[in-house]
C-alpha positions in Angstrom: 174.2 154.0 127.5 174.9 152.9 123.9 172.2 150.2 123.8 169.2 150.7 126.0 168.4 147.8 128.4 165.2 145.9 127.7 164.4 145.3 131.4 162.3 148.1 132.8 164.2 148.7 136.0 167.5 148.6 134.2 166.2 151.0 131.5 165.0 153.5 134.2 168.2 153.1 136.1 170.2 153.9 132.9 168.2 157.1 132.4 168.7 158.2 136.0 172.4 157.3 135.9 172.7 159.4 132.7 171.2 162.4 134.5 173.7 161.9 137.3 176.6 161.8 134.8 175.3 164.8 132.9 174.9 166.8 136.1 178.5 166.0 137.0 179.7 167.4 133.6 177.5 170.4 134.1 178.9 171.3 137.5 182.5 170.8 136.2 181.8 173.4 133.5 179.8 175.8 135.7 180.8 179.4 135.6 181.6 181.5 138.7 179.3 183.8 140.5 175.5 183.4 141.1 175.0 181.3 138.0 177.6 178.8 139.2 176.1 178.7 142.7 172.6 177.9 141.4 174.0 175.3 139.0 175.9 173.6 141.8 172.8 173.6 144.0 170.7 172.2 141.1 173.2 169.5 140.2 173.7 168.5 143.9 170.0 167.9 144.1 170.0 165.9 140.8 172.9 163.8 142.0 171.5 163.1 145.4 168.0 162.1 144.1 169.6 160.0 141.3 171.8 158.1 143.7 168.8 157.3 145.9 166.6 156.1 143.0 169.4 154.1 141.5 169.8 152.2 144.7 166.1 151.6 144.8 166.1 150.3 141.3 169.0 148.0 141.8 167.7 144.4 141.8 164.0 145.6 141.5 161.9 143.3 139.3 159.1 144.3 137.1 155.7 143.2 138.3 156.5 144.4 141.8 155.8 147.9 143.2 159.5 148.6 143.6 160.1 149.8 140.1 157.1 152.1 140.1 157.9 153.4 143.6 161.4 154.3 142.5 160.1 156.1 139.4 157.7 158.1 141.6 160.6 159.1 143.9 162.5 160.7 141.0 160.9 164.2 140.8 161.9 164.8 137.2 159.2 167.4 136.6 160.7 169.8 138.9 164.2 169.1 137.7 163.1 169.6 134.1 161.5 173.0 135.0 164.6 174.0 137.0 166.9 173.1 134.2 165.0 175.1 131.7 164.8 178.0 134.2 168.6 177.9 134.5 169.0 178.1 130.8 166.6 181.0 130.6 168.3 182.9 133.4 172.0 182.2 132.8 172.1 181.1 129.2 174.4 184.0 128.2 176.8 183.2 131.1 177.2 179.5 130.2 180.2 178.3 128.3 179.9 175.9 125.4 180.5 172.8 127.5 178.2 174.0 130.2 175.4 174.8 127.8 175.9 171.4 126.0 175.8 169.5 129.3 172.6 171.4 130.5 170.9 170.7 127.1 171.8 167.0 127.4 170.5 166.9 130.9 167.2 168.5 130.0 166.8 166.1 127.0 167.3 163.1 129.2 164.8 164.4 131.8 162.3 164.8 129.0 162.7 161.2 128.1 162.1 160.0 131.7 158.4 161.1 131.6 157.3 159.0 128.7 159.3 156.1 129.9 157.7 156.3 133.3 154.3 156.5 131.8 154.9 153.5 129.6 156.1 151.3 132.4 153.3 152.5 134.6 150.8 151.4 132.0 152.6 148.0 131.8 152.5 147.8 135.6 148.7 148.5 135.6 148.2 145.7 133.0 150.3 143.4 135.1 148.4 144.2 138.3 145.0 143.8 136.6 146.0 140.3 135.3 147.2 139.4 138.8 144.0 140.7 140.3 141.9 138.6 137.9 143.8 135.5 138.8 143.8 136.2 142.6 140.0 136.9 142.5 139.5 133.6 140.8 141.4 131.8 143.5 139.7 133.6 146.3 136.2 134.2 145.0 135.3 130.6 144.3 136.1 129.3 147.8 134.4 132.4 149.4 131.3 131.8 147.3 131.3 128.2 148.3 131.6 129.0 152.0 128.9 131.6 151.8 126.4 129.3 150.0 127.3 126.4 152.4 126.7 128.5 155.5 123.4 129.9 154.1 122.1 126.4 153.2 123.6 124.1 155.7 124.4 126.1 158.9 122.6 125.0 162.0 123.5 126.8 165.2 122.3 123.8 167.2 125.1 121.7 165.7 127.7 123.9 167.4 127.0 123.8 171.1 129.5 125.1 173.7 131.7 128.1 174.0 135.3 129.0 173.5 136.6 131.8 175.8 133.1 132.8 176.5 132.1 133.0 172.8 129.6 130.6 171.3 131.0 128.1 168.8 128.2 129.0 166.4 129.2 132.7 166.5 132.8 131.7 165.8 131.7 129.7 162.7 129.6 132.6 161.4 132.4 135.0 162.0 134.9 132.8 160.1 132.5 132.4 157.2 131.9 136.1 157.0 135.6 136.8 157.0 136.2 134.4 154.2 133.2 135.9 152.3 134.7 139.4 152.3 138.2 138.3 151.1 137.4 139.0 147.4 136.2 142.5 148.2 139.2 143.3 150.5 141.5 142.1 147.7 139.8 144.2 145.1 139.9 147.3 147.3 143.6 146.8 148.0 144.4 146.7 144.2 142.1 149.7 143.5 143.7 151.8 146.2 147.2 151.0 144.9 146.3 151.8 141.3 144.5 155.0 142.2 147.4 156.2 144.4 149.9 155.6 141.6 147.6 157.3 139.0 147.1 160.4 141.2 150.9 160.8 141.7 151.6 160.5 138.0 148.9 162.6 136.4 151.3 165.0 134.7 154.0 164.4 132.1 156.8 167.0 131.6 157.4 170.1 133.6 153.9 170.3 135.1 153.5 170.1 138.9 149.9 169.4 139.9 150.2 168.8 143.6 150.0 171.8 146.1 153.2 173.6 146.1 154.7 177.0 147.0 157.0 176.9 144.0 155.2 179.5 142.0 157.5 182.2 143.2 161.3 182.4 143.3 162.9 179.1 142.1 164.7 177.1 144.8 167.2 174.9 142.9 167.7 172.7 145.9 164.2 171.2 145.6 
């Protein structure tokens, strides 16, 4: 990737593709024995996850949740930790090409975190601007309906029933539904932003969610 793409999904796809290529170079230069087995397990995981995320990013447009979702699905924190653990455990057993490939892979993984955080911030700003516009479109009609029902509604003007339900009750129910639209819209945006924030609290090789990874490292994670 000589010149970084300017489009967010293409930029992230370039980073993920780079980790895939670096993992291939690492496994090609892997030594024999236990070190080679752990490296192959690690690189297989990197390649599989990279292929999945690359597919998700293909054609994704910024402003939609697709880009952020794909970034969340790439568990770079664990890969970064596992890569550094490989270097610490088997550094002496690695050849020059293998050590170089592992170093490049770790460096690329370190770049993914700040890139994801930057695009997450841009996504939040985009979502908040969309929320402001959507609330403007929804809140004004909802406010008008609410005021109209409070001031002008007369149950006597709506006699009769529909499927056993009074027409007046149907009108009140419809007005109540329209009135809560802005709150439902606001709640939906807040839940989405809070969910993304909770899943991206850490940057780098920190894993905040509950995990059993504190013991022996499983390079297939």
